[in-house]
C-alpha distance (Angstrom), angle and dihedral (degrees) to the residues before:
residue distance angle dihedral
M1 . . .
K2 3.76 . .
T3 3.83 113.3 .
K4 3.79 135.6 -171.6
A5 3.76 130.8 -161.6
E6 3.72 112.1 -97.5
S7 3.78 131.0 145.5
G8 3.81 101.3 -132.4
Y9 3.78 97.8 166.6
I10 3.85 102.4 62.3
I11 3.74 93.7 118.6
E12 3.74 93.5 48.0
S13 3.84 88.9 49.7
V14 3.69 91.8 51.9
I15 3.77 92.2 48.5
L16 3.79 90.3 49.4
A17 3.80 89.6 52.8
V18 3.83 94.0 48.0
I19 3.88 92.3 46.5
I20 3.89 90.2 49.6
L21 3.85 91.4 50.2
L22 3.86 88.1 51.6
T23 3.83 101.3 42.4
L24 3.78 102.5 40.2
P25 3.80 93.4 64.3
L26 3.78 89.7 43.3
R27 3.70 92.0 52.8
T28 3.76 94.3 45.0
V29 3.84 90.8 51.8
Q30 3.75 89.3 51.2
Y31 3.77 91.7 62.0
Y32 3.75 90.2 56.1
S33 3.76 97.8 41.1
V34 3.95 117.8 24.5
I35 3.78 106.4 16.6
E36 3.84 123.7 90.0
P37 3.80 111.2 -132.4
G38 3.84 115.2 -116.8
S39 3.83 98.2 7.9
G40 3.80 94.8 51.2
F41 3.85 92.2 -143.5
Y42 3.80 119.7 150.0
T43 3.71 109.8 -112.1
K44 3.83 92.1 -159.9
M45 3.74 139.3 -3.8
S46 3.74 101.5 -112.5
A47 3.83 132.5 178.2
T48 3.94 90.1 -99.1
V49 3.78 90.0 56.8
I50 3.91 93.3 49.8
L51 3.76 94.4 43.4
F52 3.86 89.9 46.5
Y53 3.76 94.0 57.6
I54 3.69 95.0 41.2
L55 3.80 91.2 55.2
I56 3.85 90.8 48.7
A57 3.79 93.7 47.7
A58 3.86 93.1 46.8
A59 3.86 92.8 48.9
C60 3.82 93.3 47.0
L61 3.87 91.4 48.7
F62 3.83 89.4 48.4
F63 3.91 92.0 51.3
V64 3.82 91.9 49.7
C65 3.85 96.2 44.9
S66 3.86 94.3 43.8
S67 3.74 94.3 44.9
F68 3.93 91.8 47.4
A69 3.84 88.2 50.7
K70 3.81 90.0 56.9
R71 3.82 94.4 42.5
K72 3.82 93.8 119.6
K73 3.89 96.9 41.6
Y74 3.73 103.2 60.6
T75 3.75 138.6 46.5
L76 3.87 138.3 179.8
D77 3.75 111.6 -95.5
S78 3.80 112.5 -140.5
S79 3.78 98.3 165.0
A80 3.83 124.0 141.4
K81 3.83 107.9 -95.5
K82 3.74 140.4 110.5
R83 3.74 116.1 -81.5
P84 3.84 108.3 173.4
V85 3.81 98.0 167.7
Y86 3.83 92.6 51.2
G87 3.86 89.6 42.8
F88 3.79 89.0 55.8
F89 3.87 90.8 57.5
C90 3.79 91.2 45.2
A91 3.75 90.5 53.3
L92 3.74 88.9 47.2
C93 3.76 91.3 56.8
G94 3.77 90.7 47.7
I95 3.84 91.7 54.8
A96 3.83 92.0 42.9
A97 3.94 91.1 50.7
G98 3.83 90.6 52.1
I99 3.82 91.0 47.1
S100 3.81 90.0 49.8
A101 3.80 91.9 51.0
Y102 3.79 91.3 49.1
R103 3.82 92.6 48.7
E104 3.84 93.7 48.3
Y105 3.86 88.1 51.7
S106 3.81 92.4 48.2
L107 3.89 90.4 51.0
K108 3.79 97.2 42.2
D109 3.87 92.0 102.8
V110 3.71 98.1 47.5
D111 3.81 113.3 117.4
T112 3.82 107.7 -114.9
S113 3.77 96.1 157.9
K114 3.74 92.3 126.4
Y115 3.72 91.1 61.9
T116 3.78 103.6 30.6
V117 3.82 139.7 62.0
S118 3.82 112.6 -60.3
S119 3.86 104.3 -153.3
T120 3.73 118.1 95.8
V121 3.84 93.6 -130.0
M122 3.84 91.8 53.4
Q123 3.80 93.1 44.0
S124 3.89 88.3 54.8
A125 3.81 88.6 47.8
S126 3.73 90.4 49.2
S127 3.84 91.0 50.8
G128 3.80 89.0 51.2
L129 3.77 92.8 49.6
L130 3.77 90.2 48.4
A131 3.83 89.1 53.6
L132 3.85 90.0 51.8
Q133 3.80 90.0 48.9
M134 3.81 90.6 53.6
S135 3.78 92.7 46.5
F136 3.73 93.8 52.0
A137 3.78 90.6 44.7
V138 3.83 87.2 60.4
L139 3.74 92.1 48.2
S140 3.83 89.4 47.5
A141 3.72 89.6 53.9
V142 3.84 89.7 53.2
F143 3.84 90.9 49.8
F144 3.78 94.6 49.3
I145 3.83 92.4 48.2
L146 3.82 91.0 48.4
L147 3.83 89.0 50.5
A148 3.83 90.4 48.7
I149 3.77 91.4 51.4
S150 3.88 89.8 51.8
C151 3.77 90.2 50.6
F152 3.87 93.2 51.0
M153 3.78 92.1 44.5
G154 3.82 96.7 42.5
R155 3.83 98.3 -117.8
N156 3.69 128.0 151.2
L157 3.80 111.7 -80.7
S158 3.75 96.8 -147.6
D159 3.79 95.0 82.0
Y160 3.74 125.6 97.3
K161 3.82 91.9 54.8
L162 3.85 93.3 164.1
F163 3.84 93.3 43.6
S164 3.82 89.3 52.0
L165 3.81 89.6 72.4
A166 3.85 93.0 59.8
P167 3.77 95.6 81.8
V168 3.82 90.6 48.3
L169 3.81 91.6 53.2
W170 3.81 92.0 42.5
N171 3.75 90.5 58.7
V172 3.79 91.8 41.1
F173 3.72 89.9 61.4
R174 3.78 92.2 42.1
L175 3.77 85.1 60.3
V176 3.80 95.9 43.1
V177 3.78 92.6 51.1
R178 3.77 88.5 57.7
F179 3.72 91.8 56.7
T180 3.78 90.1 63.5
R181 3.76 89.0 70.5
T182 3.77 115.5 99.8
I183 3.87 95.7 -152.5
S184 3.80 119.7 108.5
Y185 3.83 108.6 -83.5
I186 3.84 91.8 -152.0
R187 3.77 102.0 43.6
V188 3.88 96.0 45.7
S189 3.72 98.2 75.2
D190 3.74 94.7 -166.7
L191 3.79 93.6 52.9
L192 3.88 93.0 45.8
L193 3.86 90.9 51.7
E194 3.74 93.4 46.1
M195 3.86 92.8 51.5
L196 3.83 91.4 46.8
M197 3.77 89.1 49.0
I198 3.86 95.6 45.6
S199 3.88 90.3 48.3
A200 3.84 89.9 51.9
F201 3.81 91.2 48.9
C202 3.77 90.4 47.5
L203 3.88 91.8 54.6
F204 3.81 93.3 41.1
L205 3.83 92.3 50.4
M206 3.74 92.7 47.5
A207 3.82 93.0 51.0
F208 3.83 88.4 45.2
A209 3.79 92.1 50.7
Q210 3.75 92.9 51.4
S211 3.79 94.7 44.9
N212 3.85 95.9 41.4
S213 3.83 91.4 46.8
Q214 3.83 91.0 41.3
I215 3.77 93.5 -129.2
N216 3.88 115.5 144.4
A217 3.78 84.9 -27.2
K218 3.84 96.4 147.7
G219 3.78 111.7 115.4
I220 3.81 97.6 4.8
E221 3.86 103.7 79.4
W222 3.78 91.8 90.4
K223 3.84 86.8 67.8
I224 3.74 91.0 68.1
P225 3.80 96.0 69.7
A226 3.82 91.3 33.8
L227 3.81 94.1 53.5
G228 3.67 96.6 27.1
F229 3.74 96.1 62.3
T230 3.90 91.9 39.9
A231 3.88 90.4 51.4
A232 3.75 92.2 44.8
L233 3.83 91.3 51.0
L234 3.81 93.1 49.8
G235 3.83 91.8 43.2
L236 3.78 93.9 55.2
I237 3.78 92.3 44.1
C238 3.84 88.4 54.9
F239 3.70 96.2 42.8
V240 3.80 111.5 40.6
P241 3.83 100.7 49.2
R242 3.79 88.8 48.5
A243 3.71 91.2 48.1
I244 3.76 90.0 52.2
L245 3.76 91.8 50.8
T246 3.74 91.2 47.9
V247 3.77 96.6 49.7
T248 3.86 91.3 45.8
G249 3.78 91.3 51.5
H250 3.85 96.6 -110.3
A251 3.84 98.9 111.8
D252 3.82 87.7 126.5
M253 3.80 88.3 71.2
M254 3.81 90.5 70.3
Y255 3.75 128.1 83.0
A256 3.76 106.0 -77.6
L257 3.82 96.4 -115.7
S258 3.75 95.8 43.9
R259 3.87 127.3 88.0
A260 3.73 140.9 164.0
D261 3.80 98.4 -82.2
I262 3.76 113.4 -163.9
A263 3.89 89.4 -153.0
D264 3.94 88.0 68.6
L265 3.79 89.8 56.2
A266 3.82 94.4 42.8
L267 3.80 93.9 47.5
A268 3.85 90.7 46.9
L269 3.78 91.7 52.5
F270 3.88 90.3 45.1
A271 3.83 90.8 54.1
I272 3.81 91.6 51.0
A273 3.78 91.9 47.0
T274 3.71 92.5 48.8
V275 3.80 91.7 53.4
T276 3.71 98.8 41.6
T277 3.86 99.8 41.1
R278 3.85 104.5 30.1
M279 3.84 106.8 34.3
V280 3.76 104.2 90.8
A281 3.79 135.8 177.4
V282 3.86 118.8 -94.7
S283 3.75 115.9 -131.9
G284 3.80 130.4 170.3
S285 3.76 125.1 7.2
V286 3.85 135.6 -64.0
I287 3.77 110.5 -62.5
T288 3.76 127.8 -142.5
A289 3.74 122.0 -92.8
G290 3.81 111.0 -83.1
E291 3.71 95.6 21.4
P292 3.86 108.9 128.2
E293 3.71 118.3 -115.2
S294 3.82 121.4 -131.1
E295 3.77 111.1 -98.9
T296 3.79 119.6 -114.2
A297 3.76 128.0 -149.2
E298 3.72 122.3 -109.1
């Protein structure tokens, strides 16, 4: 299909920025007022908690409805040209995935029995799942670095079809590992937000892998902005307040098994960059094989 450069997600980007500016302070305040240190349980259901979830739900609903309404207008551009800005965010994801794998390895012997499954069989299963998570984190790092190289060198971005599944599986195992924890998924706010965030990243990365690799991509490209903005919002909400607590020396106020994971920030920025730099307007009709597509701007 012929495409032309056109930023069709300005309103969505503005809404994302506004919701982030509203929810990040609310979330940070919750750590100091209504969240129990260590366990992560809410001590009470305050107005800040209710408003926080209403804003998130409203924003996510808007992203889905808006993207679905534009489903026939925009497509993912995988043409061969230099994309230095997008390449930077791909490289950032590669580095973050590698750091995440290393951190999981360095923490694998930490005693978390108070917060995880207690049976020997399930503990062994959890260790195996963690090993798979680390393995796919490494493969994800390789994929994102290869994608970054393609962006810097101006190559076609639809290569690395098999590798493109690595980030999906990495996040699948990130999610499954959290299901091995016996604590309440609803009452522990950090765990709930993490699981929602990782689920959104899984769905976004799957839609991205299919569209980027041009495998059964017809009819699913609208999911990239819908899930990309949703995942980015949740990723920033999970990362930024935790980073603030860590930098200010209050990391002990978080749920014991949560931390400020650079991978959440990197994937959030990657999702935003994918939507804002690679989703382009469709114009004209399907062209014949071999006919060059019009180039689009970064």
